[in-house]
C-alpha positions in Angstrom: 0.0 0.0 0.0 1.1 3.6 -0.5 2.5 5.3 2.6 0.1 8.2 2.9 -1.2 10.0 6.0 -4.9 10.0 6.9 -6.1 13.4 5.6 -9.8 13.6 5.9 -12.2 15.5 3.7 -14.0 17.7 6.1 -17.1 18.5 4.1 -20.4 16.7 4.7 -21.4 14.0 2.3 -25.0 14.4 1.1 -27.1 11.3 0.3 -28.2 11.3 -3.3 -31.6 10.4 -4.7 -30.9 8.2 -7.7 -31.7 4.5 -7.6 -30.9 1.8 -10.1 -33.4 -0.2 -12.0 -37.2 -0.1 -12.6 -40.2 0.3 -10.3 -43.1 -1.9 -9.5 -45.5 -2.6 -6.6 -44.8 -4.1 -3.2 -41.4 -4.3 -1.5 -41.4 -8.1 -1.4 -44.5 -9.1 -3.4 -45.4 -9.7 -7.0 -43.4 -8.6 -10.0 -39.7 -7.7 -10.3 -38.3 -11.2 -10.6 -34.7 -11.8 -11.6 -33.9 -9.6 -14.6 -32.5 -11.1 -17.8 -29.2 -9.9 -19.3 -25.7 -9.5 -18.0 -26.1 -6.4 -15.8 -24.9 -8.2 -12.7 -25.9 -7.3 -9.2 -28.0 -4.2 -9.1 -31.0 -2.7 -7.3 -34.5 -1.8 -8.4 -37.2 0.1 -6.6 -40.4 -1.6 -5.5 -43.1 1.1 -5.0 -46.4 0.9 -3.2 -48.4 4.1 -3.3 -50.5 4.6 -0.2 -52.2 7.9 -1.0 -51.6 11.3 -2.7 -48.9 12.1 -0.1 -47.3 8.8 0.8 -45.5 5.9 -0.8 -43.3 3.1 0.2 -40.3 2.8 -2.0 -38.2 -0.2 -1.1 -35.0 -1.7 -2.5 -34.8 -5.1 -4.1 -31.5 -6.6 -5.2 -31.5 -8.3 -8.6 -28.9 -10.7 -10.0 -29.9 -12.9 -12.9 -26.9 -15.2 -12.6 -26.5 -15.9 -8.9 -28.4 -16.3 -5.6 -26.6 -13.3 -4.0 -29.7 -11.2 -4.6 -31.9 -13.6 -2.6 -29.5 -13.5 0.3 -29.5 -9.7 0.3 -33.3 -9.4 -0.1 -33.8 -11.7 2.9 -32.0 -9.0 5.0 -34.0 -6.1 3.5 -37.0 -7.1 5.6 -39.5 -4.2 6.0 -40.6 -5.0 9.5 -37.0 -5.6 10.8 -35.9 -2.3 9.4 -38.9 -0.1 10.2 -40.4 -1.9 13.2 -43.8 -2.1 11.5 -45.7 -4.8 9.6 -45.8 -4.0 5.8 -49.4 -5.2 5.3 -50.7 -3.2 8.3 -48.8 -0.1 7.1 -50.4 -0.4 3.7 -53.8 -0.9 5.2 -53.6 2.2 7.4 -52.0 4.3 4.6 -54.8 3.4 2.1 -57.6 3.7 4.7 -60.1 6.5 4.3 -61.6 5.9 7.8 -58.5 6.2 10.0 -59.1 9.3 12.1 -55.4 9.8 13.1 -52.7 8.2 11.0 -49.7 6.9 13.0 -46.8 4.9 11.8 -44.6 4.7 8.7 -45.8 7.2 6.1 -43.0 7.2 3.5 -39.8 5.2 2.7 -37.1 5.7 0.2 -33.6 4.5 -0.5 -30.3 5.4 -2.2 -27.7 3.1 -3.7 -24.6 4.8 -2.3 -22.1 2.5 -3.9 -21.9 -0.8 -5.8 -18.1 -1.1 -6.2 -15.1 -2.8 -4.6 -17.1 -5.9 -3.6 -19.6 -4.0 -1.5 -23.2 -2.9 -2.2 -24.2 0.0 0.1 -27.8 1.2 0.6 -29.3 4.0 2.7 -32.9 3.6 3.6 -34.9 6.5 4.9 -38.1 5.9 6.9 -40.5 8.8 7.6 -42.9 8.2 10.5 -45.8 10.1 12.1 -46.5 9.7 15.8 -46.7 12.7 18.1 -44.7 14.5 15.4 -43.1 13.7 12.0 -39.7 12.1 12.2 -37.1 10.6 9.9 -34.8 7.6 10.5 -32.0 6.2 8.4 -30.6 2.7 8.1 -27.2 2.2 6.5 -26.8 -1.3 5.1 -23.8 -2.9 3.4 -23.6 -6.2 1.7 -20.8 -8.4 0.2 -21.7 -8.3 -3.5 -20.1 -11.7 -4.0 -21.8 -13.6 -1.2 -24.7 -11.4 0.0 -23.5 -11.4 3.6 -23.7 -8.2 5.7 -20.5 -6.2 5.8 -18.9 -4.7 8.9 -16.4 -1.9 8.9 -13.7 -4.4 9.9 -14.4 -6.4 6.7 -12.9 -3.4 4.9 -10.6 -1.6 7.4 -8.1 -2.8 10.0 -9.6 -2.9 13.4 -6.4 -1.4 14.9 -6.9 1.7 12.7 -10.4 2.5 13.9 -9.5 4.5 17.0 -7.3 6.8 15.0 -10.0 7.3 12.4 -12.5 8.0 15.1 -10.2 10.4 16.8 -9.7 12.4 13.7 -13.4 12.5 12.9 -14.1 13.5 16.5 -11.8 16.5 16.0 -13.9 17.5 13.0 -17.1 17.1 15.0 -15.8 19.3 17.8 -15.0 22.0 15.2 -18.5 21.8 13.9 -19.9 22.0 17.5 -17.7 25.1 18.1 -19.1 26.7 15.0 -22.7 26.0 16.2 -21.9 27.6 19.6 -20.6 30.7 17.8 -23.7 30.9 15.6 -25.9 30.4 18.7 -24.0 32.7 21.0 -26.9 35.1 21.6 -29.3 32.3 22.4 -26.8 30.7 24.7 -26.2 34.0 26.5 -29.9 34.5 27.0 -30.4 31.0 28.3 -32.7 30.0 25.5 -30.2 27.3 24.5 -28.0 25.3 27.0 -24.3 25.5 26.2 -23.6 22.1 27.6 -26.0 20.1 25.4 -23.1 19.2 23.1 -20.7 18.2 25.8 -21.2 14.5 25.6 -20.9 14.2 21.8 -17.8 12.3 20.6 -17.1 10.0 17.7 -15.8 6.6 18.9 -14.6 3.5 17.1 -18.0 1.9 17.8 -19.7 4.8 15.8 -17.8 3.8 12.7 -20.1 0.8 12.2 -22.6 3.3 10.7 -21.1 3.8 7.3 -21.7 3.7 3.5 -19.2 2.9 0.8 -19.1 5.2 -2.2 -17.2 5.3 -5.4 -15.0 7.9 -3.7 -14.4 6.1 -0.4 -16.4 5.7 2.8 -19.0 8.1 4.4 -19.3 7.6 8.2 -22.7 8.5 9.8 -22.7 9.9 13.3 -26.1 10.4 15.0 -26.1 12.8 18.0 -29.5 11.4 19.0 -31.0 14.8 20.0 -34.7 14.7 20.8 -37.1 16.1 18.3 -37.5 19.5 20.1 -33.8 20.4 19.7 -33.0 18.3 16.6 -32.2 21.4 14.6 -29.2 22.0 16.9 -27.5 18.7 16.0 -24.1 19.1 14.5 -23.5 17.7 11.0 -22.7 14.0 11.5 -21.7 13.1 7.9 -18.0 12.5 7.4 -16.8 11.6 3.8 -13.3 10.1 3.7 -11.6 9.4 0.3 -10.2 6.0 -0.5 -6.7 7.5 -0.8 -7.0 8.9 2.7 -8.2 5.5 4.0 -5.4 3.7 2.2 -3.2 3.0 5.3 -6.2 1.6 7.1 -7.4 -0.8 4.5 -7.2 -4.4 5.7 -4.8 -6.6 3.6 -7.3 -9.5 4.1 -10.5 -7.4 3.6 -12.9 -6.8 0.8 -10.9 -3.9 -0.6 -7.5 -5.6 -0.5 -7.7 -6.6 -4.2 -8.0 -2.9 -5.2 -4.3 -2.3 -4.4 
């Protein structure tokens, strides 16, 4: 491997909107069987429209020449990811008699990367309970076997504390900027200055990640309650593959890239 220092791209990585493939109804139901041709492993959107404002767009892996897609799709279980039953969600979403709708109202996904032996998906789940909320799941799969991918399947475990420390330094800079921007509100007591004190990126936080053509984006969730969610620091950290080079495991999924 090249002897390069870990220099991190400090700007946030924004999740895109494009998906691969075609659309049809039901996240695990009829239609959308294995596609013909030699496209290899890819992802299509299975869409169920609930009403004029809501739809469930769910990823389905497709590979005409292997069983990898079946293994991935078994892990893309709607209830396991959202916490709600798909049929019941559809029933409530399509009902014209429900007085107050509660539950999953919209889902969507992004194919963040399908390169270097890893397929990465981000699934967004919009819910309505006491207030609207949005949750994200970041899922990574071995594109050769369909198995779930951990960060240690790509990077050396011994390198994770150093990466976390450097990302934490970026997080603390972002928090300092927030405090500067909110100085008047902090001075007036409207905002508590110590609400950011416990926020730190650790090696355990690096398990929330997405691979991309450029490298890896790590996702840190501050976990602020809804009432102060607007005060959360940006938790997206995009790191290029060149900057990750010294940390790449020689026995991992990215080893054959070098």
